[in-house]
Steps between C-alpha positions, in 0.01 A plus 500: 500500500828477687520594867777720642718206607485353151594836343778574749634145472514520122674838518760363744564201274560729201719739700700207635553361152623838379734533799633148451564556130666836570724321749598252231583782259723682746645184652351555845410179680353710783247662265420164341426349841295802610302477177439129542386556859260771383359261240434238769340762724280610210398144424403445862300822516320415176423151634354659813284718275388194307399328823307806617326519162409131509369537855283796401369316195415193704303706750302690237317190383 
């Protein structure tokens, strides 16, 4: 089961990808950069969630 950071991180990555692609379609570098930044932020948040999950799993056993 995914924790909230994993879910939110994945959602940010998807939203960032959509924003970046929309920026490409309309020729907006600003939107492409914002989308890429959101993807990075999502990746970091998901990684944080993965660490939390691993920590919880390690302490259960």
